[in-house]
N, C-alpha and C positions, 0 to 999 in steps of 0.2 A: 551316631555322628550328628553333630550339631551344626546347623547351617544358620548363619546370621549375616547381618549387614555390617561390614567394617567401615567405619567412618574415617575419612581422611580429613584433616583440618581444612584444606582448601576446597574440598568437595562441597561444602555448604555454600560457597559463594560462586561456584561455577555453574554454567548453564547445563541442563540435562542434555544428554546425547540422544537425538531423535533417530529413529530408524530411517533408512533411505526412502522407504514407502511414505512415511509421514512427511519427510522433507519435500518429496515430489508433490504430494497432495497440498501442502502448504503453499508451494510456489504456484501451483495451478490455481488455487483459490485466490491468492494475492493478485495474480494476473487478471483473473475474471473481475475482481473488484476494481482494480485500476482501470481496465478497459470500460467498465460500466460507468465509472466516475467521469472518465474522459469523454465519453459519448453522451452523457446525460446531464452534466453540470455545465451550463452555458459559460460560466466564468473561466472554465478551462479550455474553451475552444481556441482562444488565441495562443495558448501555450502548446497546443497539440503539435504545432509545426516544429517545436524544439524537442519533442519526445523522440527517443531512439528505441523503437520496439525491439531491436536486436540486443539491447543492453540487458544486463541482469535485472530482474524484476525489482529487487530491493534498491538498486542504484537508480532505477526509474522513479521509485517513490521518493528517494532522497532528493532527486533533482526537481520535484514538483514545487511550484511556488506556493507559498502559504496564502490562503484567501482570507481576507478580512470581511467583517460585516459589511463594510462599505463596498467592497468588490461585489459581494453577492447582491446587495441592494441596487447598485448601479446596473448590474446585469439584468436583474429582475425587472427594473423599470424600463430598461431599453427593450427587452423582449416583450413586455406587456403592451408597449406603445405601438408595436408593429402590427398588432391585431391578429385574429385567428386566420 
């Protein structure tokens, strides 16, 4: 009996199907990374009030504002002037 991989034309462009365990671990890891960013990146502090922690983790990522270099520089200057 010969076992092989049967290729379907559209299979080359579709995403792989992940196991439920892997999807769960991915969501947990993504949530941890997001919570870390929101709590440690000062430029995100003002956005935190718009965050909906009960929303899907990937919807939360999609809703995040894009930070520019100017945003980060402004936040760093403001925080460094407040002193230790």
